[in-house]
SERO-4910 file (N, C-alpha, C, O; in steps of 0.05 Angstrom, whole numbers):
BEGIN
 pado doro    nc1    nc2    nc3   cac1   cac2   cac3    cc1    cc2    cc3    oc1    oc2    oc3
  Met    A     17    -24      0      0      0      0     18     25      0     12     45    -14
  Lys    A     39     25     16     57     48     17     70     53    -10     73     76    -18
  Asn    A     77     32    -25     90     36    -51     70     49    -70     78     66    -86
  Asp    A     45     42    -69     25     54    -87     23     84    -82     22    100   -101
  Leu    A     22     91    -57     20    120    -50     45    135    -59     43    157    -70
  Asp    A     68    123    -55     93    136    -64     92    139    -94    101    160   -105
  Gly    A     83    119   -108     81    121   -137     63    143   -146     69    158   -164
  Glu    A     40    146   -133     21    167   -140     33    194   -134     31    213   -151
  Asn    A     46    197   -112     59    222   -105     81    229   -125     85    252   -133
  Phe    A     96    208   -134    117    213   -153    106    222   -180    116    241   -192
  Ile    A     84    209   -189     72    216   -214     61    245   -212     64    261   -230
  Arg    A     48    251   -190     37    278   -186     59    298   -186     57    320   -198
  Thr    A     82    292   -173    104    310   -172    116    315   -200    122    338   -207
  Val    A    119    294   -215    129    296   -242    111    313   -259    120    330   -274
  Leu    A     85    308   -257     65    324   -273     66    353   -266     66    371   -283
  Met    A     66    359   -239     66    387   -231     92    400   -239     91    424   -248
  Thr    A    114    386   -237    140    398   -246    140    404   -275    149    425   -284
  Ser    A    129    385   -291    129    390   -320    110    413   -327    116    429   -345
  Val    A     87    415   -313     69    438   -318     83    464   -311     80    483   -326
  Val    A     97    465   -289    111    489   -281    132    497   -301    135    520   -308
  Ile    A    147    476   -311    168    482   -331    156    492   -356    166    511   -368
  Ile    A    133    481   -365    120    490   -390    110    519   -386    114    535   -404
  Leu    A     98    525   -363     89    552   -358    112    572   -357    110    594   -368
  Glu    A    135    564   -345    158    582   -345    169    586   -373    176    609   -380
  Leu    A    169    566   -390    178    569   -417    160    588   -433    170    605   -448
  Ile    A    134    585   -429    115    603   -442    120    632   -433    120    651   -449
  Arg    A    124    636   -406    129    662   -396    155    674   -407    155    698   -415
  Val    A    176    658   -409    201    668   -420    197    675   -450    208    695   -459
  Leu    A    182    659   -465    178    665   -493    162    691   -496    168    706   -515
  Ile    A    142    695   -479    126    720   -481    144    744   -475    143    764   -489
  Ile    A    161    742   -454    179    764   -448    198    769   -471    203    792   -478
  Met    A    209    747   -482    228    750   -505    214    764   -528    225    781   -542
  Ala    A    188    756   -534    174    768   -556    170    798   -551    172    814   -570
  Ile    A    163    805   -526    159    834   -520    186    849   -524    186    871   -536
  Val    A    208    838   -514    234    852   -516    242    854   -545    250    875   -554
  Val    A    239    832   -560    246    833   -589    228    853   -604    237    867   -622
  Gly    A    202    854   -596    184    873   -609    192    902   -603    192    919   -621
  Ile    A    199    908   -578    208    935   -571    233    942   -586    235    964   -598
  Leu    A    253    924   -586    278    929   -600    273    933   -630    284    950   -643
  Gly    A    256    916   -641    250    918   -669    236    944   -676    241    955   -698
  Tyr    A    219    953   -658    206    979   -663    226   1002   -664    225   1018   -683
  Phe    A    245   1002   -645    265   1023   -645    283   1021   -669    290   1041   -681
  Val    A    292    997   -675    309    993   -699    294   1002   -724    306   1014   -742
  Gly    A    268    995   -726    253   1004   -749    250   1034   -751    252   1045   -772
  Glu    A    246   1047   -728    245   1076   -728    271   1089   -737    271   1107   -754
  Val    A    293   1078   -727    319   1089   -735    323   1084   -765    334   1101   -779
  Tyr    A    315   1060   -774    319   1052   -802    303   1071   -820    312   1079   -841
  Val    A    278   1077   -812    261   1095   -828    274   1123   -828    275   1136   -850
  Lys    A    283   1133   -805    296   1160   -805    321   1160   -822    325   1180   -836
  Ile    A    336   1139   -821    361   1138   -837    354   1136   -867    366   1150   -883
  Ser    A    335   1119   -874    329   1115   -902    316   1140   -915    317   1143   -939
  Thr    A    303   1157   -899    292   1181   -910    314   1202   -916    309   1221   -932
  Asp    A    337   1198   -905    359   1217   -909    383   1201   -919    405   1201   -907
  Ile    A    380   1187   -941    400   1168   -951    426   1183   -959    448   1171   -956
  Asp    A    423   1207   -969    447   1221   -978    468   1225   -956    491   1222   -961
  Arg    A    458   1232   -932    477   1237   -911    486   1212   -897    509   1209   -888
  Tyr    A    468   1192   -895    473   1168   -879    473   1143   -896    463   1122   -886
  Ser    A    483   1144   -920    481   1121   -937    496   1097   -926    487   1074   -929
  Trp    A    519   1101   -914    535   1079   -903    520   1066   -880    521   1041   -877
  Met    A    506   1082   -864    491   1070   -841    467   1054   -852    459   1034   -840
  Thr    A    455   1063   -874    433   1049   -886    443   1021   -895    429   1001   -891
  Tyr    A    466   1021   -908    477    995   -917    482    976   -893    476    952   -894
  Ile    A    492    988   -871    497    971   -847    471    961   -836    469    937   -829
  Ala    A    450    978   -836    424    969   -826    412    947   -843    401    928   -833
  Ile    A    415    950   -870    404    929   -888    419    903   -883    407    882   -883
  Ile    A    446    904   -880    461    880   -876    454    867   -849    451    843   -847
  Ala    A    450    884   -828    443    874   -802    416    860   -802    412    840   -788
  Ile    A    397    871   -817    370    859   -818    371    833   -834    351    820   -837
***
């Protein structure tokens, strides 16, 4: 009887641990998406400002195109 209870507790522990790990991964992915979105927004703004003034900043435009 004791072995059955230990087995149930072990299975429950494994399930809870896997659920927590999955939730943590989802949370990290959401945070990464937000950070990448914010960085992408700022990079896009800089890229638009540079590309509207290509004559003065043509070399920076080429670097931005290569980086993207």
